[in-house]
N, C-alpha and C positions, 0 to 999 in steps of 0.2 A: 270322388271315386279314387281308389288306390290303384296306381300303376307302377308295379315293381320296377320295370325297366327304366322308366323316367326317374324314379327315385334313386336308382343306382347311378344314373348319369349325373343327377344333381349332387349326389354325395361325392362323386369323383371330382366334379368341378369345384366344389367347396374345399375339398382337400388340397387341390392343386393351386387354386387362385384365391381362396378365402371368400368371404361374403362381399359381394360387389353391390348389391342392391338392398337397402334397408327394408325390413318388414314394416307393415302399416298397423298402427295401434291407435286406440282412443282411450282416454281416461275412463276408468270404471266409475259409474255414477255414485257420487257420494264418498269416493275413496281416492285419496291422493297418491297412494303408494301401490296401486294395482291398475293394470291395463287390460283391455280386451283386444285380442288380436283380430284384425280384420283380414289381413292378407299376409301369409308367411308361415303357415303351419308346417308345411313340408320342409322349409328351410330350418325351422326350429328343431324338427325331428332329426334332420341330417346333422346339424351342428351338435346336438346331444350325442349322436352316435360317434362323432369325431372327438368327443370329450371336451368340447368348448363350453365355457361357462358364461359367455357374453354374446349377445346378439344386438346388432345395430338396428335401431328402429326410428321411424319418423312418426310423430304424434299429430293426428289430424284433430283440429279443434272443433269437433261436432259430435252429435249423438251417435250411438252405435248403429241405430237403424239408418240414419242418413249416410253414415260412412259405408255401410254394406251396399246400399243402393249406388252410391257414387263409385265405389270400387268396381262394381259390376258394369257400370256404364263406360268405364275407361278400359275395360279388358277387351282387346281386339284379337288377341292370339288364341282365345279359347272359345269353342262353340259347345255349349252344354247340350246334353240330351234333354228331352222333355221331362224325363224322370228327375234329373238333377234340378231343373227349374222348379218342378213340383216340390222338391224338398225345401228349396229356398222360400217359395211362396208359403208353404205350410209353416215354416218357422216364423215368418212375418205375421201370419194369421194367429199363431198361438202365443208368441212372446210379446208382440207389439199390438195385438188386437186390431190388426188391419182387416177391414172388410173387403168384399170382392170389388166394390167400386173404387176404393182407395188403392188396392193392389193394381187394378187395371190402369189407374191414372199414373201411379208411380212407375210402372213398367211400360207405359205407353202402349198398352194392348187393349183388346176388348175384354169385357167381362166373361164372355164365352171362352176365350183363350185361357184366362186364369182358371175358370171352373174346370176345364178339361184336364189341366195339369194337376190341379188339386185332386181330381178324381183318381188319377193314376196312383197317387200316394195313398189315398183312402182305400182303393181296391186291392192293391198288392200287399200281402202280409208283410209285417215288419221284418220277420226272419229272412224273407227273400230279398227285401230291400238291403239288408245288411250284407247278404252275399254279393249283391251288385256292387255295393260300396267297396267291398274287399277284392273285387275283380274276379271272383269265382264264376260269376255269370255275366256275360256281356250285357250292357244296358240295352243294346239293340234287340237281343234275344228276349229280355224281360218285357220290353215294350210290345214287340210284335206277336209274341206267343204266350207269355205267362199272364199278361193282363187280360186277354180274351178268355183264357181258361179260368182265371180267378173269378170272372163275372158269372161263370157257369157252375164251377165247383172249386171251392177253396182247397178241399182235400186233394183233388187231382192236380191242382196248381202246385201245391207243396211237394207232391210226389214227383211231378215233372221237373220242378226246380232242382230237386235232389239228383235226378238223373242227369240234367244238364251240367251240374257242378261236378259230379263224380266222373262223368265221361268227357269232361272238358269240351262240350259240344260247341262247334262254331255255328254261325247263322244257318248254313246249309243243312247240317245234321239236325239242328233243332227244328228247322222248318219241315224236314221230312217227318219227324216224329209228331210234330203238332198237326200236320196235314192228315196223317193216318189217324190220329186221335179224333180230330174234328169230323172226319167222314165215317168213322167206325161206329158200330153199335156199342151198347153198354158193355157187352161181353168182350168185344174187340178192344175197347179202351182199357178194360181191366187187364187183358193179356199183355198189351203194350207196356203198361206201367208196371206190371208184375215181373216181366222178363224183358227189359230193354236190350240186354245183350243179344237175345235171339232176334229182336227187331232189327238192330243195326247189322247183325250178320246177314240177315235176309236182304237188307238194302245193298250191302256190299256185293253179295252174289248176283243180285239183279244188275248192278252196275257193271260187273265183270262180264255178264252175259251180253249186255248191251254193247259193251266194248268189243267183244268177240264178234258179234253180229255185224257191227260196223266195219271191222277189219275184213270180214268175208265179203261184204258188199263192195268195199273198195277194190278188192282183188277181182271180183266179177266185172266191175266197170272197167278196170284196166284191161281185162281180156277183151271186152267189147271194143275198146279203143284200138287195141292191137288188130282185131279182126277187120274193123272198118279201115284202118290204114292199109292192111293187106289188100282189101277189095279195091281201094283207091289206086294202089299201085298196079293192079291188073288192068285198070282202065286207062293207064297212061299211053300216050302215043295213039296208034290207030286201033287199039283194042276195042274202044267204044263203038267204032263204026262197024265192027264185025257182028254186033248183036242184031238179030232180026226183030221185027215188030213185036212178036209174041214174047221174046226174051226181055225186051225193053219194058213192056207192060208188066211182066212178072217182077222185074227188078224194081220198078217204081212202086208196085204194091208192097213188096217186102220193105222198102225204104220207109213207106208210110207207116207200116206196122212198127218198125223200129222207133220212128219218131214218136208215135203214140205211147209206146212203152216207156221211153225215156222221159216223156212229159209226165206220165203218171208217177214215175220214180221221183222226179223233181218235186212234184206236188207233195209227195209223202215226206220228203226230206225237208223241204222249205214250205210249210203251209202258208196260205195266204195271209199276208201281214195286214193288220188293221191299224189305222192311224189312232194313236193314243198319246196322251200327255203324261210324261213321267214326272212325278213330284221331285223337286230338288231339295237336297238337304241343306237348307239355309237356317239362319238363326231367327227367322221370323216366326214361322208357325209350323214346325215340323217335329216329329218325334224321332227322327233318325239323324240327328245332328251329331257331329264328331265330338269325341271326348276332348277335354281341355289339355293345355300344356302344363308342364310341371311348375312353371313360374307362377301362374295366376290361378291354377286350379287347386290350390292347396288349402282351401277352406272347407272343412266338413260342416262347419257351423260355428257361430261366434261362441267364444268361451273366455272365462277369466284366466289371466296369466299372472300368478303371484310372483313375487321376487324369489321365493323358494318353492320349488315344485317337488312333491314327494315321489313323482314317477321318474325323475331323471335329474341331471345336474341342474343347479339353480341357474336361472337366466337373468342377467342384469339388464334391465331396459333403461337406456340413457335418454333422458328427456332432451330434446333439441330445441332450438329457438322457434319451432313451428314448422320447419321444413328441413330437409336434408338432401344432399346430392343424390340424384336418382338417374341411372342410365336410361330408364324407360321414359324419361321426359314427362313425368307426372307433375302437375302443379296443384297448388291448394286453391280451389275455387270457393265461392260462397257456400253457405251451409245448406242451401235448398237443393237437394240432388235432383228434384223433379225438373229443373231447368236445364239440365245438361244432356248433351248428346255425345256419342262416341266420336273421338277425333283420331286422326291418323297418328300412330305411334309405332315404336319398335316392337315387332311381334316375337322376336327370338328371346327365349327365356334366359336369364342370367342368374348366377348364384346370389 
């Protein structure tokens, strides 16, 4: 996924300090003068913007598929969304002919976990996935709202995605529109998608009305507190003993009524809470994981990197003796990535 803010920070860091961490490449199959970039696409883009024609790289002596899996297992600073994982799984399935069982073994997950993430990629139209990659639609919005809509109507999904992108909807606004679409009739759904400006305007007016009602309620309760304080002051000293039996009973009756009314107001404001378990956004099996950092999340997919590139300044890749200094503390392990597990490393991205 593209994160403009992170890319600007990376660009500024490279301009000030130069490249501090080499990109990771593997030799292209059957070619000695070409390399496939495994990690470092964002650094290459930033260096090109700065007019640099050289990028430092470390060559991993393994296959492309093994290198991608190993690189992913070493990344601790990035938590991918389920959609991003689906993109990676789909590439392994298409380019390397990995089946569900092999993917589950390589990623140390269940076949069901793999299948669900592949389904996200298959269900969501490619045009919408591209908008997610470009940062026009948050991945969380696509997962929570666009995927369910796509399962019912691809046309409505595409129209809703256009609305989210044009109006720069955050999760709350997108959730409001999706909830209204899900609960509405076919006529209501068409009106929402046809005139989203009217829908959002109505939502803002409702929120303003709710805010006004809340302010009035607070003023009323403040008045109640003031009156109760005044009644309490009347009872200070010997005033309480001056009440006869009938007045005491009447006062107790009014106090009970006040307590009942306050209890009802409290129940309306704070409805009974039911115990429930909130899902946590971890990297295990969640569709709401955080987007990655600029250092390690710079791979949109493996691709060939020639010595001379038509889209920008030529980048010279220097072959090293197999490894290069790396501030992230990566080492070159054996070639079987299935045997590796994440180890503690430096999480802060560096140029």
